[in-house]
FITORLO-463307 format. One record per residue (C-alpha): residue number from 1; residue in one letter; chain; x, y, z. Coordinates in steps of 0.02 Angstrom, whole numbers. Each point is the difference from the previous one (the first is absolute). Example, Ala and Ser with C-alpha at 12.3 -4.5 7.8 and 13.67 -1.06 7.14 Angstrom:
REM FITORLO-463307
1:a:A:615:-225:390 $
2:s:A:69:172:-33 $
This chain:
REM FITORLO-463307
1:x:A:-2845:-1182:2908 $
2:x:A:178:-18:76 $
3:x:A:119:-78:-122 $
4:x:A:182:-43:0 $
5:x:A:17:-34:-183 $
6:x:A:-89:35:-161 $
7:x:A:-21:-107:-155 $
8:x:A:-2:83:-168 $
9:x:A:-114:-108:-103 $
10:x:A:-29:6:-187 $
11:x:A:-169:-80:-42 $
12:x:A:-40:-40:-180 $
13:x:A:-163:-64:-72 $
14:x:A:56:-153:-95 $
15:x:A:-46:-30:-187 $
16:x:A:-46:180:-47 $
17:x:A:90:119:-115 $
18:x:A:22:150:15 $
19:x:A:55:-34:177 $
20:x:A:-113:31:148 $
21:x:A:106:12:158 $
22:x:A:22:81:170 $
23:x:A:152:34:109 $
24:x:A:-45:-8:179 $
25:x:A:90:34:167 $
26:x:A:-65:-119:132 $
27:x:A:61:-19:178 $
28:x:A:63:-172:46 $
29:x:A:-121:1:146 $
30:x:A:-148:-11:-121 $
31:x:A:-94:-163:6 $
32:x:A:-55:-106:-148 $
33:x:A:-176:68:33 $
34:x:A:67:178:-7 $
35:x:A:94:-35:-165 $
36:x:A:-158:-71:-70 $
37:x:A:-92:161:39 $
38:x:A:141:103:-68 $
39:x:A:-2:-90:-165 $
40:x:A:-183:8:-18 $
41:x:A:6:190:29 $
42:x:A:152:21:-118 $
43:x:A:-86:-78:-145 $
44:x:A:-178:53:39 $
45:x:A:-74:-175:22 $
46:x:A:-157:-26:100 $
47:x:A:60:-151:101 $
48:x:A:-155:-92:-66 $
49:x:A:96:-163:-51 $
50:x:A:119:-124:79 $
51:x:A:187:33:10 $
52:x:A:157:-85:57 $
53:x:A:185:45:24 $
54:x:A:133:-130:-46 $
55:x:A:158:33:98 $
56:x:A:144:-128:9 $
57:x:A:-122:-135:-61 $
58:x:A:-132:31:133 $
59:x:A:-167:79:-28 $
60:x:A:-67:140:114 $
61:x:A:-158:102:-1 $
62:x:A:-163:43:86 $
63:x:A:-119:-143:4 $
64:x:A:-174:15:-68 $
65:x:A:-160:-97:42 $
66:x:A:-17:-153:-111 $
67:x:A:176:23:-74 $
68:x:A:163:-92:33 $
69:x:A:78:62:160 $
70:x:A:180:41:42 $
71:x:A:109:-76:139 $
72:x:A:66:165:62 $
73:x:A:-97:147:68 $
74:x:A:30:144:-124 $
75:x:A:-19:126:144 $
76:x:A:147:-78:93 $
77:x:A:127:-31:-139 $
78:x:A:105:154:-30 $
79:x:A:114:41:-147 $
80:x:A:149:5:120 $
81:x:A:-26:-185:36 $
82:x:A:54:-48:-183 $
83:x:A:162:104:12 $
84:x:A:-12:46:-183 $
85:x:A:161:45:-92 $
86:x:A:14:117:-149 $
87:x:A:-37:-97:-156 $
88:x:A:-126:-118:74 $
89:x:A:-170:-23:-78 $
90:x:A:-169:-65:51 $
91:x:A:-179:6:-72 $
92:x:A:-169:68:45 $
93:x:A:-146:-80:-96 $
94:x:A:-169:81:-2 $
95:x:A:-116:-138:-62 $
96:x:A:-168:5:-83 $
97:x:A:1:-188:-38 $
98:x:A:120:-139:-44 $
99:x:A:24:68:-176 $
100:x:A:-16:190:27 $
101:x:A:111:95:116 $
102:x:A:116:150:21 $
103:x:A:177:-50:46 $
104:x:A:112:131:79 $
105:x:A:192:-32:-8 $
106:x:A:79:83:151 $
107:x:A:183:34:7 $
108:x:A:99:61:151 $
109:x:A:105:137:-77 $
110:x:A:81:71:155 $
111:x:A:3:-12:190 $
112:x:A:0:174:67 $
113:x:A:37:65:175 $
114:x:A:-133:82:103 $
115:x:A:-30:183:-37 $
116:x:A:-86:98:130 $
117:x:A:-147:99:-57 $
118:x:A:-36:-102:-161 $
119:x:A:-180:-49:-23 $
120:x:A:-12:-185:-34 $
121:x:A:-60:-88:-101 $
122:x:A:30:117:-148 $
123:x:A:10:-16:-189 $
124:x:A:152:81:-76 $
125:x:A:-31:-49:-182 $
126:x:A:-112:-89:-120 $
127:x:A:-88:6:-165 $
128:x:A:-175:-19:-65 $
129:x:A:-161:-48:90 $
130:x:A:-40:-177:39 $
131:x:A:-116:-94:-126 $
132:x:A:-189:4:32 $
133:x:A:-30:-138:120 $
134:x:A:-140:-68:-105 $
135:x:A:130:-54:-133 $
136:x:A:54:-136:120 $
137:x:A:168:-40:-80 $
138:x:A:141:77:-105 $
139:x:A:-55:-76:-168 $
140:x:A:-177:70:12 $
141:x:A:71:170:44 $
142:x:A:118:-2:-146 $
143:x:A:-147:-49:-113 $
144:x:A:-95:151:67 $
145:x:A:145:116:-35 $
146:x:A:11:-68:-177 $
147:x:A:-187:15:-40 $
148:x:A:-20:164:92 $
149:x:A:153:110:-28 $
150:x:A:2:180:60 $
151:x:A:-43:70:-171 $
152:x:A:-164:-104:-4 $
153:x:A:-41:53:177 $
154:x:A:25:185:-47 $
155:x:A:-107:-20:-158 $
156:x:A:-140:-81:100 $
157:x:A:4:134:133 $
158:x:A:-2:138:-132 $
159:x:A:-148:-87:-90 $
160:x:A:-93:-7:160 $
161:x:A:29:185:39 $
162:x:A:-59:43:-173 $
163:x:A:-161:-92:27 $
164:x:A:-26:87:164 $
165:x:A:29:172:-76 $
166:x:A:-115:-39:-146 $
167:x:A:-142:-53:112 $
168:x:A:-155:105:-31 $
169:x:A:-22:54:182 $
170:x:A:70:-23:175 $
171:x:A:-121:-139:43 $
172:x:A:57:-103:-149 $
173:x:A:183:35:42 $
174:x:A:-26:-56:184 $
175:x:A:-88:-158:-63 $
176:x:A:144:-37:-118 $
177:x:A:126:26:142 $
178:x:A:-100:-117:115 $
179:x:A:-14:-130:-134 $
180:x:A:187:2:-42 $
181:x:A:79:42:169 $
182:x:A:64:-177:36 $
183:x:A:83:-13:-171 $
184:x:A:77:173:16 $
185:x:A:64:-31:174 $
186:x:A:83:-158:-62 $
187:x:A:80:93:-147 $
188:x:A:61:141:110 $
189:x:A:76:-127:119 $
190:x:A:84:-89:-144 $
191:x:A:68:160:-70 $
192:x:A:97:28:160 $
193:x:A:88:-172:5 $
194:x:A:163:76:-56 $
195:x:A:-1:127:140 $
196:x:A:74:-24:173 $
197:x:A:-28:120:144 $
198:x:A:136:-37:129 $
199:x:A:-65:137:115 $
200:x:A:-171:-74:6 $
201:x:A:71:-174:33 $
202:x:A:105:63:143 $
203:x:A:-152:89:75 $
204:x:A:-90:-169:-8 $
205:x:A:151:-88:80 $
206:x:A:3:132:136 $
207:x:A:-183:-38:38 $
208:x:A:45:-186:-2 $
209:x:A:138:35:122 $
210:x:A:-123:84:115 $
211:x:A:-107:-154:-3 $
212:x:A:150:-111:31 $
213:x:A:49:105:152 $
214:x:A:-178:-5:65 $
215:x:A:-4:-189:-22 $
216:x:A:168:-19:89 $
217:x:A:-67:107:142 $
218:x:A:-151:-109:17 $
219:x:A:113:-155:3 $
220:x:A:112:76:132 $
221:x:A:-150:48:111 $
222:x:A:-80:-171:-13 $
223:x:A:165:-85:42 $
224:x:A:23:114:150 $
225:x:A:-171:-40:64 $
226:x:A:67:-174:63 $
227:x:A:88:13:168 $
228:x:A:181:-56:-14 $
229:x:A:-8:-65:178 $
230:x:A:-150:-113:11 $
231:x:A:-42:-13:-189 $
232:x:A:-182:57:25 $
233:x:A:-88:134:-106 $
234:x:A:-36:170:89 $
235:x:A:-177:64:-3 $
236:x:A:-48:144:-108 $
237:x:A:-43:164:76 $
238:x:A:-24:131:-141 $
239:x:A:85:69:-155 $
240:x:A:41:167:-74 $
241:x:A:103:64:-144 $
242:x:A:173:74:-3 $
243:x:A:74:107:-131 $
244:x:A:173:-45:-77 $
245:x:A:79:121:-116 $
246:x:A:120:-81:-129 $
247:x:A:90:45:-159 $
248:x:A:-140:-80:-103 $
249:x:A:-145:80:93 $
250:x:A:-96:8:160 $
251:x:A:-62:-167:70 $
252:x:A:-149:-25:114 $
253:x:A:29:-158:93 $
254:x:A:-117:-93:118 $
255:x:A:80:-12:172 $
256:x:A:-98:-120:114 $
257:x:A:27:-1:187 $
258:x:A:-3:-165:96 $
259:x:A:-29:-38:183 $
260:x:A:147:-50:107 $
261:x:A:30:-189:5 $
262:x:A:-69:-87:156 $
263:x:A:168:-83:29 $
264:x:A:68:168:61 $
265:x:A:138:19:-126 $
266:x:A:-62:171:-57 $
267:x:A:37:145:115 $
268:x:A:-133:115:-72 $
269:x:A:-186:-28:1 $
270:x:A:-11:6:-190 $
271:x:A:122:-42:-139 $
272:x:A:10:97:-168 $
273:x:A:124:-101:-115 $
274:x:A:-2:127:-140 $
275:x:A:40:144:111 $
276:x:A:151:-96:65 $
277:x:A:53:-40:-175 $
278:x:A:-22:181:-65 $
279:x:A:48:113:141 $
280:x:A:25:143:-126 $
281:x:A:-131:50:-124 $
282:x:A:119:52:-135 $
283:x:A:117:-121:-83 $
284:x:A:191:31:2 $
285:x:A:3:6:-190 $
286:x:A:-121:143:-11 $
287:x:A:86:95:139 $
288:x:A:171:-22:-92 $
289:x:A:-66:69:-169 $
290:x:A:-96:141:85 $
291:x:A:162:55:88 $
292:x:A:105:-22:-157 $
293:x:A:-123:95:-109 $
294:x:A:-12:141:123 $
295:x:A:188:13:11 $
296:x:A:40:-7:-185 $
297:x:A:-159:70:-84 $
298:x:A:-5:-82:-170 $
299:x:A:50:-178:47 $
300:x:A:-113:-122:-93 $
301:x:A:-62:-150:52 $
302:x:A:2219:-2446:-851 $
303:x:A:-20:-95:-128 $
304:x:A:176:-52:-10 $
305:x:A:-15:-168:-87 $
306:x:A:-53:-54:-177 $
307:x:A:-176:-64:-17 $
308:x:A:-75:-126:-121 $
309:x:A:-160:56:-84 $
310:x:A:-80:-171:11 $
311:x:A:34:-16:182 $
312:x:A:-65:177:37 $
313:x:A:-159:-41:-92 $
314:x:A:-25:-160:94 $
315:x:A:29:81:168 $
316:x:A:-117:143:-38 $
317:x:A:-135:-121:-52 $
318:x:A:31:-100:161 $
319:x:A:-21:156:106 $
320:x:A:-154:58:-95 $
321:x:A:-80:-175:13 $
322:x:A:29:4:186 $
323:x:A:-83:169:12 $
324:x:A:-145:-59:-101 $
325:x:A:-23:-153:111 $
326:x:A:-13:116:153 $
327:x:A:-139:100:-79 $
328:x:A:-168:-41:75 $
329:x:A:-155:-62:-83 $
330:x:A:-100:106:-123 $
331:x:A:-171:62:49 $
332:x:A:-134:104:-87 $
333:x:A:-11:114:152 $
334:x:A:126:39:137 $
335:x:A:-124:96:107 $
336:x:A:-26:-114:147 $
337:x:A:-50:125:137 $
338:x:A:-166:67:50 $
339:x:A:-40:187:6 $
340:x:A:-27:-11:186 $
341:x:A:181:-62:17 $
342:x:A:70:160:-82 $
343:x:A:-51:103:153 $
344:x:A:127:-89:104 $
345:x:A:143:24:-123 $
346:x:A:131:132:39 $
347:x:A:1:162:-99 $
348:x:A:56:-42:-178 $
349:x:A:142:78:-99 $
350:x:A:-28:119:-140 $
351:x:A:-65:-76:-163 $
352:x:A:101:-113:-108 $
353:x:A:6:42:-181 $
354:x:A:14:-155:-117 $
355:x:A:32:30:-185 $
356:x:A:-20:-139:-124 $
357:x:A:58:-8:-182 $
358:x:A:61:-128:-127 $
359:x:A:156:-28:-103 $
360:x:A:47:-120:-140 $
361:x:A:141:-127:-13 $
362:x:A:68:-92:-153 $
363:x:A:-66:-179:0 $
364:x:A:110:-150:-38 $
365:x:A:-148:-87:-71 $
366:x:A:-32:122:-139 $
367:x:A:-111:-70:-139 $
368:x:A:-31:167:-89 $
369:x:A:47:180:18 $
370:x:A:-163:36:89 $
371:x:A:22:-142:120 $
372:x:A:176:42:47 $
373:x:A:-34:81:164 $
374:x:A:-82:-32:162 $
375:x:A:-59:119:135 $
376:x:A:77:28:168 $
377:x:A:-103:93:132 $
378:x:A:102:116:110 $
379:x:A:-47:112:142 $
380:x:A:61:109:138 $
381:x:A:-76:30:177 $
382:x:A:50:165:74 $
383:x:A:-47:61:179 $
384:x:A:-75:176:-8 $
385:x:A:88:66:154 $
386:x:A:171:-50:-58 $
387:x:A:86:-167:16 $
388:x:A:78:-132:-113 $
389:x:A:-97:-46:-156 $
390:x:A:-12:-181:-51 $
391:x:A:-13:-74:-172 $
392:x:A:-68:-161:-67 $
393:x:A:-18:-85:-166 $
394:x:A:-69:-160:-78 $
395:x:A:-34:-79:-168 $
396:x:A:-187:7:-18 $
397:x:A:-19:-160:-105 $
398:x:A:110:-101:120 $
399:x:A:-31:60:176 $
400:x:A:-147:-86:85 $
401:x:A:10:106:162 $
402:x:A:-4:182:-54 $
403:x:A:-119:63:137 $
404:x:A:103:-93:136 $
405:x:A:157:79:-66 $
406:x:A:-69:173:4 $
407:x:A:-78:-30:169 $
408:x:A:165:-54:74 $
409:x:A:86:155:-62 $
410:x:A:-130:109:83 $
411:x:A:4:-96:161 $
412:x:A:188:21:5 $
413:x:A:-31:186:-2 $
414:x:A:-116:-14:152 $
415:x:A:-163:12:-87 $
416:x:A:-147:-10:118 $
417:x:A:-184:-36:-32 $
418:x:A:-47:176:57 $
419:x:A:134:86:-109 $
420:x:A:-37:81:-164 $
421:x:A:82:-72:-154 $
422:x:A:-9:87:-172 $
423:x:A:19:-105:-157 $
424:x:A:46:83:-165 $
425:x:A:-17:-109:-154 $
426:x:A:-9:20:-190 $
427:x:A:-179:-58:-1 $
428:x:A:36:-169:-89 $
429:x:A:-115:-135:60 $
430:x:A:137:-120:56 $
431:x:A:94:136:101 $
432:x:A:-156:83:60 $
433:x:A:-65:-154:87 $
434:x:A:166:-46:80 $
435:x:A:-13:112:155 $
436:x:A:-185:-35:35 $
437:x:A:-37:-71:176 $
438:x:A:172:33:71 $
439:x:A:-49:138:120 $
440:x:A:-173:55:62 $
441:x:A:48:183:-9 $
442:x:A:74:-11:-176 $
443:x:A:-32:131:-132 $
444:x:A:23:-44:-183 $
445:x:A:42:141:-124 $
446:x:A:37:5:-186 $
447:x:A:173:65:-37 $
448:x:A:-14:174:-84 $
449:x:A:152:-33:-114 $
450:x:A:-94:-139:-91 $
451:x:A:-151:110:-18 $
452:x:A:88:151:-73 $
453:x:A:108:-112:-110 $
454:x:A:-154:-70:-86 $
455:x:A:-70:179:-23 $
456:x:A:166:60:-75 $
457:x:A:-7:-141:-128 $
458:x:A:-177:41:-47 $
459:x:A:43:187:-22 $
460:x:A:142:-48:-110 $
461:x:A:-116:-107:-109 $
462:x:A:-118:147:-25 $
463:x:A:137:90:-102 $
464:x:A:-16:-136:-134 $
465:x:A:-189:11:-15 $
466:x:A:-63:88:-159 $
467:x:A:-69:173:30 $
468:x:A:-182:35:-42 $
469:x:A:49:95:-162 $
470:x:A:85:-153:-72 $
471:x:A:-157:-106:-14 $
472:x:A:-169:13:-80 $
473:x:A:-116:120:90 $
474:x:A:-142:-124:-2 $
475:x:A:109:-130:90 $
476:x:A:2:15:193 $
477:x:A:175:31:70 $
478:x:A:78:60:156 $
479:x:A:111:151:22 $
480:x:A:172:-48:63 $
481:x:A:17:169:89 $
482:x:A:-160:-28:93 $
483:x:A:50:-180:47 $
484:x:A:166:61:66 $
485:x:A:-86:127:104 $
486:x:A:-122:-129:69 $
487:x:A:150:-114:46 $
488:x:A:75:147:96 $
489:x:A:-165:24:93 $
490:x:A:-3:-189:35 $
491:x:A:177:12:72 $
492:x:A:-58:144:109 $
493:x:A:-152:-90:67 $
494:x:A:96:-160:35 $
495:x:A:138:100:91 $
496:x:A:-137:65:114 $
497:x:A:-84:-168:21 $
498:x:A:-159:46:-97 $
499:x:A:-20:-167:-89 $
500:x:A:-182:38:-34 $
501:x:A:34:147:-115 $
502:x:A:155:-82:-75 $
503:x:A:-97:-155:-51 $
504:x:A:-135:112:-73 $
505:x:A:122:79:-117 $
506:x:A:92:-166:-40 $
507:x:A:-165:-86:-44 $
508:x:A:-45:147:-114 $
509:x:A:169:-20:-90 $
510:x:A:-33:-186:-21 $
511:x:A:-173:31:-75 $
512:x:A:66:131:-122 $
513:x:A:144:-115:-51 $
514:x:A:-119:-145:-26 $
515:x:A:-110:107:-112 $
516:x:A:148:49:-103 $
517:x:A:61:-178:-14 $
518:x:A:-171:-63:-45 $
519:x:A:24:79:-170 $
520:x:A:160:23:-100 $
521:x:A:138:28:125 $
522:x:A:190:12:-11 $
523:x:A:116:-123:89 $
524:x:A:46:141:117 $
525:x:A:-182:27:53 $
526:x:A:-22:-187:27 $
527:x:A:157:-5:105 $
528:x:A:-61:151:105 $
529:x:A:-171:-89:26 $
530:x:A:92:-155:60 $
531:x:A:107:96:122 $
532:x:A:-135:120:65 $
533:x:A:-119:-154:29 $
534:x:A:140:-87:96 $
535:x:A:26:157:104 $
536:x:A:-188:12:40 $
537:x:A:2:-177:64 $
538:x:A:158:29:97 $
539:x:A:-73:151:92 $
540:x:A:-171:-83:24 $
541:x:A:75:-156:83 $
542:x:A:115:104:111 $
543:x:A:-115:143:40 $
544:x:A:-18:-50:183 $
545:x:A:196:11:16 $
546:x:A:19:178:-70 $
547:x:A:23:121:146 $
548:x:A:15:187:-7 $
549:x:A:185:3:-57 $
550:x:A:9:186:19 $
551:x:A:-48:-5:182 $
552:x:A:123:-146:40 $
553:x:A:140:96:-92 $
554:x:A:-30:156:94 $
555:x:A:3:-95:163 $
556:x:A:169:-79:-48 $
557:x:A:-76:-173:-25 $
558:x:A:51:-122:-139 $
559:x:A:-103:8:-160 $
560:x:A:110:-108:-116 $
561:x:A:103:-158:7 $
562:x:A:163:88:-36 $
563:x:A:84:-100:142 $
564:x:A:-58:-162:-84 $
565:x:A:73:61:-160 $
566:x:A:164:24:82 $
567:x:A:-20:-169:85 $
568:x:A:-25:-81:-175 $
569:x:A:161:87:-55 $
570:x:A:94:-54:159 $
571:x:A:-60:-176:16 $
572:x:A:-32:-53:-177 $
573:x:A:79:111:-134 $
574:x:A:173:19:73 $
575:x:A:23:-187:24 $
576:x:A:-99:-95:-131 $
577:x:A:-42:122:-145 $
578:x:A:107:146:-39 $
579:x:A:180:-62:-17 $
580:x:A:-43:-176:48 $
581:x:A:-54:-63:-170 $
582:x:A:-21:-185:55 $
583:x:A:-171:-82:-5 $
584:x:A:-88:-68:154 $
585:x:A:-121:-135:45 $
586:x:A:-141:58:111 $
587:x:A:63:-111:138 $
588:x:A:182:57:-10 $
589:x:A:-54:184:-5 $
590:x:A:-124:-18:144 $
591:x:A:134:-83:114 $
592:x:A:133:125:-41 $
593:x:A:-120:141:36 $
594:x:A:-42:-69:177 $
595:x:A:187:2:48 $
596:x:A:25:169:-83 $
597:x:A:-143:87:92 $
598:x:A:60:-73:166 $
599:x:A:170:73:-30 $
600:x:A:-66:171:-51 $
601:x:A:-110:2:157 $
602:x:A:143:-50:115 $
603:x:A:-88:-155:58 $
604:x:A:110:-140:-75 $
605:x:A:125:10:147 $
606:x:A:-142:-24:123 $
607:x:A:-54:-154:-97 $
608:x:A:175:-80:6 $
609:x:A:13:46:188 $
610:x:A:-162:-97:24 $
611:x:A:56:-148:-102 $
612:x:A:180:-1:68 $
613:x:A:8:55:185 $
614:x:A:160:96:29 $
615:x:A:8:61:-179 $
616:x:A:83:169:-16 $
617:x:A:-27:91:-165 $
618:x:A:154:87:-80 $
619:x:A:-9:186:-19 $
620:x:A:-51:4:-181 $
621:x:A:-81:145:-87 $
622:x:A:-174:-51:-66 $
623:x:A:35:97:-158 $
624:x:A:135:-129:-51 $
625:x:A:-128:-141:23 $
626:x:A:-126:92:-102 $
């Protein structure tokens, strides 16, 4: 395959920890069909189920009889057509049914130049074998690994070998082997799940490459059969095989001969398209490396006036009210396009990362110490590939158009319906539902900071739990040291996106704590039960929004709402909380925040230019206004 560029792809099987991944070098001339075959080979799948790629909001794949088809021919769409940039992501889903599937997250790590002599596709890294296909999804596989760890597998194999060796005679041993062969084959296969043979995979990819070249040759020959002058198909005469020597092996390709077209366009009596396409029987890449190896032997492949506070407040409120009147109507969903329309959209920008968090403001309507605050939701939208970030804020109990407000911020940054948008929230129900139905390609993740913060609090609480020696031996208790170790394991599982194993451990801690508190328990133990039960519900309700944080962090992608934390400090704390000890009404705080965020985003001057044609803003540092 002749290629001008090579994509370095990192493919990760989603929802599994420890990580199962492959790093592949794939030419940009590879088609969607080729990439499908490459991924099937790389993960050892059988291609027995349906699949689909989702790229820039459009689905691609090879259609199957009785299944939903695709609008594009996977054999004609090449990776080069997407003009991927480093950092872009797309997905490949291998589907057993609507509820069981394997999702592969594919990241474009690098765009490499063409290197003569390199065999492509090739695997340059990876870890662990793919799960047994019969598991059907990540959760079932994780359950298998929990119930059948390597120690149990080794013990069963040893037990079986002992039975064979203790058989009274060879006939009984052979009968035992025949009776238990399927079980033993399964155990041996499961025993090797942590192994990864890159050499074997590359040999399989080389074989796949040979099949791809042969298929390309057949397509080229069939295309050449049609006369370019009259458009009629030439008649077939005969066929023979030609031998093509390449870096990845020797190919035997069928080379048919066709009769000359009756229109007289062909000068010879017969036409052999493959002979014309391949005048030499050895590829230049092989010739180059042969010559290099032979030569080197050992080469391996102004505010100048006084202002009145009351007047300033009134003017700010007037400006904010005007901004609010311009805001469109609120909707439950802002997705108003059809998937078929996404195909006609231009190539989208890199993903937008939107972080959401909350802050609290002193209330002027305080009735008690507990009711003396109200929440302000703040967020920041940042383009992945660089560009100006934009902040937004609103008072949750006052604003009736929160979705519209967030949607307009994203549209101002050029958000398209085929562009990926990543939302990071603290998992609270109010904030978690805010970004829903704003973008069809959106991904919703739980902020890692809020996860680890809860675990840290729980681990601190274990230090106040009584050790087993301080209570009656007949009374069931839990060991604080073991609980702390389990919390560390839970943190590890959550960091790697393994919510299945994490919830197992959390539920065990809840059950143990309930058993302790069912009898005589201290206040500290009851407090721990309350907190661990709350944490269990928190993780369970957000399990679908917990990614593999470790993988995202290694790839330079956001895992926490740190930018939202800084936005809370910039938008709220510096103006209305820290040194500004005045109390606010929800309406007054909300209107002030609308003007403040427009100033910080550099948009207020554009608003005034729209309201007052000919308006020229003074050269004023935003920091002064802030």
